N, C-alpha and C positions, 0 to 999 in steps of 0.2 A: 622375466621383463626387468629392465633396468629402473632404478628410482627416477631417472629423468624421464625414461618413456612413460612410466606410470604417472608421473607428475603432468605430463602432456596430455594423456589420455583423460585424467581427471579435469584438467583445465578445459578439455575439449568438451566433456560433459556438461560443465558449468556454462561454457560459451555456446554450446547447443542450446540448452535451456534458456539462457539469458537472450540469445538472438531471436529465438521464436517468440519468447515472452516479451520482448522489447517490441517486436512488430505487433504482436497482439495488444500489448499496452497502448501502442499508437492508435490502432483501431479504436480500442475501448475509449481512449481519451478524446479521440475525434467524436465518437458517439456521444460521450458524455458532454463534450463541449456544445454539440448540436442540441442535445436534450435541454441543457441548461439555458442555452440561448433562446430556444423555443419558449420555455417556461417564462423566463424573466420577461422577455418581450411581450407574452400573452397575459401573465398574471401581474406584473409589477413587482416592485421590491417588497411590498408588504405581504401579498398573498404568497409569493415565491418564497418569503421568509418561513411562513407556516409549512409549507411543503418540505423545505429544507430542514426544519427543526424536527418534523416527524420523521423523516427517513434517518437524521442523525440520531434520534432517540432508538430507532429500529436498529441501526448498525451498533449502538452501544449495548443492547440487550442481547443481540446476536453472539456476544462473547459468551454469555451464560447458557444461551440455547445450544452451543457446541460443546460446553465444559471442556475446552482444550483439546477435544478428541481430533480435530483437523490437523493440528500440528503433531500430536502423539501418533497418529497413523502414519504420517510422513517418516517419523523416526523408525518405527518398528517394522515397516514395510522395506525401508531401504537397509536396515541393519540385519535383517533376516532373510536375505535373499535365497539361501540355499534350504530354507525351511518353509515351503508353501503352506504346509498344514498350520503351522503357527501364524502365519500371514492371515490365513483365512480366519481363524478364531479371533485374532486382534481386529480385522475388518468387521466381523460380527458385532464384537463388543462396542465398536466405534458407532455403527449404526444404531444399535439398540440404545446406547446411552444418549446419543443425539435425539432420537425420537422421542424419549421421555422428557429429556431436559427441555427440549424444544417447546413441546405441548404445554409443560408447565409454566415456562416463561411467557408464552403467547396469552395465556389465561391471565396471568399477572398484569400483563400490558393492558389487555382488554378491560380488566376491572378497574385498574387504576387510572385509565385515560382521563376521566373527569377531574380527578385530583391534580394529575399533571398539568391539565390546561389551567385550572384555577390557580396555581402556583407559579405559572410561567406568562404565556401570552394571553391569557384570559380570552381566547377566540373560541367559541363553540365548534367552529369547523376543524379545529385542532383535535377535539375530542373524537369526532367521527373518523377523521383521516388516521388517527392512531389505532383505532379499532380495525379499520380495513387493514392497515400494516400488520397488525398482530396475526391476521390470518395468513399473511404472508411469510411470517417468521419460520415456521417449521420447514417450509419448503426452501427457504433460503439457507437454512442450517444444513438440510440434507445435501443441497447442491454444493457446499463447502467440503462435505466428507467425500463427494464424487471427485471433486477437483484434487483434493489432497491425496486420493487413492493413486492416480496417475502421476501425480507429482513424487510420491514416495517410490514408486516403481521407476522412476526416472524416464518418463515418457513425455518429453516436452511438446510434441505435436498435439497429442491428446489434451495435454493441460492447456495449451493455447486455444485449442477449439472450444473447450468448455469456457474458458474465460471470456472469449469473443462473443459466443452465441448468446449468453445471458443478457448483457447490456444491449445487444442488437434487438433481442426479442422486446426488450423493455422500450426501447426508442420507438419501435414500430407500434406497440401497443398504446404508448401514450400519445403518438402522433395521430394515431386513429381516433383516439378519445378527443382529441383536440379538433379534428377534423369534423368530428360529429357534433361538435358545439359544447362539450363538457368543460366544466371548469375544475376546481381543487378536487372535489370529492369523486368526480368521474376519473380524473387522472389518477388518484390513489387507487380507485378500483383497477384501473388498467395496469397499474403497478402490480397489484396482487395477482392478477391473472398472468402476467408475464413472469412472475416468481414461481408460479406453480408450473408452468410450460417449461421453464428454463431448468428446474429441478428434474423434472421427468425426463428431459433430454440429457441433463448431466449424469444421471444415474444410469439410464439405459446405454449411454455411450461408453462409460467408464466400464461398466460389466462387459459390453461387447468387445472391447479393445484389450482386455486381460483374460487370464485363465483363473482368476481368483473369484470365489463367491463366498459371501459372508457365511460363517459357521457360528452356531450357538454353542459349540462345545467347549467353551473356555472354561479353565479351572479357576479355583479361588486364588490361587497364587498368581495366575496370569492377570486377574482381575485386579489384584492389589498392586501388581507392577504397573499396569495400565494407568490406574487412578493415581498412583503415587506421581507419575510424571505429568498426567493431564490436570490433576487439581491444583497444583501450585501454578500452571500455566493459565488456568481460568482466572485466579486472583491477579497473576501478572498480567494478564491482558486487561482485566478491569482496572487495574492501576494504570496500564498503559493509556487507557482511555482518558484518564484524569489529566495526562500532560499532552494527548493528542488532539482530543476533541471537547474537553470540558468548557474550554473557552467559548465555543458555539452555544453550549448549554447555559452558560452564565450570561452570556450576552442576551439571550432570550429570556433568562430570569430577571436581569437587572435593566435591559433597555428594551426596545420595540422590535416587532416583526420585521420591520423595513431594515432595521440595523442587522438582524440575522440574516436577512437575504443579502444585503452588501458585504457583510463579513464572510458568508459562506462562498460566494464567488471569489473573493480574493484569496480564501484558503485552498479552494479546488485549483485555481490558477498556479498557485506557487507549488502545489502538491505535484504537478507535472515534473518538477524537477527530481522527484523521487523515483521517476520512471526506471532509469538504469539500475539503480540499487536494488529496486523490486524484482527487476528480471534477473539479477545475478542471484538474489534470495530465493528465488523459487527453486534452484537446483543446487545452490551452494550447501545448504544444510544436509541433504543426503549424502553428498560426497564427503562433507567434513564428519559426519557421523561414522561413515565407513573408514575413513582414514584414521580417525581417533580410536576407533574400536580395534583396528589392525596396528595400532601404535606407530604409524608412519607420520611421525611428527614433523620431519624436516619437509616432507611433501605438503603437508597440511600447511606450514607457514608459508611456503612458497606461493601455494594457491591463495591463501588469505591475503599475502601482499599484493599479488597481481590484481585480484579482484578488487581490492580496495583502490588501487591506482586506476583501474578501468572505471570504477564508480566515479571517482573524483573527475576524470576527464570528461566523461559523458555528461555528468551533471552540470559541470560548468558550461559546456557548449549549449545546454538548454537555458540555464540560469541567466546568461549574458543578454541574448536577445529579449527575454521576458523583462528583465530589468530595465534595459534602455527604453522599450517601447510599451511599458506597463500601463500607462495612461491611455495610449491609443486602443490598447486590447480591452481595457475595462469599458471603454466608451460603446464597444459593440453590444454590451448587455444593456445599455441605456444610460442616460445622463446621471441618473441617481447613484450608479454603481462606480463612479469616478471617485467617490468619497472613500473608496477602498485602496486608494494608490499607495499611501504609507504602510497600510496593513500588508500589502503585497510585498513591499520592500522589506520589511521586518521578517516575513515568513521566507522570502529568498535566502536571507541570511541564514536563518534556522536550518533550512533544509540542506544548505551548503555544508554545514557542520554535520548533519546526518549522513550525507553523502561520503564526507571525509573519513567518518568512523567505518565505513565499509560494512561488512557483514559481522561486525564485533558482537552484536547482540545475539544473532543467530549462533555464532561460535560458541558463546557462553552457553546456550541452551543445549547444543549438541555435545558439549564436554561436561555434561551432568552438573552444570551450575544453575539449573533452573530455578532454585530457591534463592539464589543471588539475583537473577533476573528479576523474580518477583519483588524481591526487596527493593532492587533499583526503581522499578516502576511505582511501587507504592510511596517511597519516600519522596520521589521527584513529582509524583502525581498530586500528593497531598500539598507539596510546595507550590505546584501550579494553581491549585484551587485558591489557595491563600494570596498568592501574587495577582491572580486575575480578579479577585473580589476587590482587593484595594485598588488595583491599577484601573480597573473598569470604572469604579466610582470617581477615580482622580481624573482619567484621561479618556474616558469612553472606549470606542472602538480600538483606538491605538493602544490603549492600555492592555486590552485583551491580547493583542498580537505581541506587544512588547514582553509580556509575561510568558506567554507560551514559547516565544521564540527563544528567549533567555534559558528557560528550563530545558528546551530541546537540545540547545547547544551545549549546555553544561552537562546533561546525562550523556551525550555521545562522547565526551572527553573522559568521562568516568568509565564508560565502557571499554574504551581502548586501553585505558591504564589496568583495568581488571584483567583484560584478557593477556596483557603483558606480564603482570604480576603473577597470576595464578597458573598460566600455561606457558610462559616464556615465549609467546608468539607476538612478532612485532611487524606492523604492516608498512613502515615507511622507509624510504631511502632517498638518495639524492636524485633519482629518476623522475621525481616530481616536479623538477625544475623545468621540464619541457612543457607540461600543460600550463604552468604558470606564464611562461613566455608567450604560448599561444593565446591565452586569455587577454594579455596585455595587447597583442597585435589586433585581435578580434574586436576588442572594445574600441580601439582607435579607429578602426574601420568603420564601425557602426555610427559612433559618434560623429564621425566626419560626414558620413551620408545624411545623418539627421539634420545637419545644417541647410541641406539643399531639398530634401524630401520629407514630406509630412503625410499624415493619415495613413490609410490602408496600403497605399504604394510605398510609402516609407517603411511600414512594417515588414512587408514582403521583400521588398528590394534590399533593405538594410539587414533583415534577419537572415536572408539567404547569402549576402555577401560576407557578413560577419561570420557565419557558420563556415563558409567555404576558406576564409582567411584562418580560422581556428584549425581546421583539419588539414589545409595546406602548410601551416606553420608547423605542425606535428610531424608531417611527413618529411619536410626539409630537415628538422631536427635529428630525424632518423628514429626508427622503431626499435623498441628493446627486443632482445634475442627471443624471448618467450611469446612476445607479440608476433614476430616474424613466424615463428614455428606454428602458432595457431592460424595465422593469416594462410600460411602455406598448406598446411595439413587439413585444416577445417574449411575455411572460407574460401581457399583457392585463389588468393589474390596476389600471392607472392611466387614468382617462378623459382 
């Protein structure tokens, strides 16, 4: 097989996974939107803020519950396709590590819940909610291993199914709790029940769709190799939390629960922009790991550049309508949440920098620079804590968004430079002028329609027209050769 053919095959693998993941992410985000809309309307900003704060803490400690095994198993399953026995041993080690680490982490959260409450929101409901969430923690951690198993085996359909089923079960369970008249604590219990059900489904489904079964016959050298990769990832992810979600934690520490609720909705809305890159990142790492191991550097750079361009193009298409209609969208959650308008604006800017960096962070990890990734996250994470503290005291909610968006943008610039310097891989070319022109045309269309249409009608009509203008402009400017090949060979859109 020629290098060009191999490159297209690898791009198709990424596109396959990204397309399915993107569709799954759309479903997950719609489900998440409905869930948060339900909770904000039912609970109000203050009580919703307690729920959001509890789930944020749960997601933060989930990093320690998996000890980096979710990323590690992706790498080892992908890079050792021809050694099923080795794969089984690594899978067994991943499950065993996760069970032990998640139980220990859950016990710590359960015990520390009163102290966390006293140091932050000072509402007794948070203590009970955290203890309920702690019960869900081991099941969430095991669910991540199941998802990473099919990801490492490059099975996008199975990965997407697991990704969609979990949030759907959660929505149904919480909606049932609401229908039965329960408030915050009943909703937290429904969350825990949903986590158990989702984990059982994910584990059973992943095992039924593969020939691999976890084995406990791993050697000491294999254990050392596994932890040498996963341990720095744990610290890296913990540091990553410092620049991704520590702002929400500090808003709860320095401000009120209502502020947490408003801020969290703004963060979730802007996070939709990351959907395309998240899709590509599901299956780019295994492809990158394989190409790097085989020393196919030219193919790797080509795929890196193409995926980055796709990430920029797709993310801008989402960011534009969200920016133009941000106030109208926030109003859906209640009049209190309009206070997050500028927060959404700042996070849109930060997420666009994230999209522009493409899969640079995963590329660093898969090219054996996991310690550098850990260092990046630690340095920028600590910087984010410091900036958030001073900016929140000075500017309130806006200060938290300004600090985190600035750190996110700067970190992604550094990642791109590190990939270029360490591996000689560069992702940018003049081909990016096309999405830039499409952005300008789309913005003009949406702002023009905004003069005549307002409310939800304006959001749907303007968003649809702007997106159509964006895609139409890209088509008129002409697709790149690799895009045409992928569309022709994979998507079947070009004759």
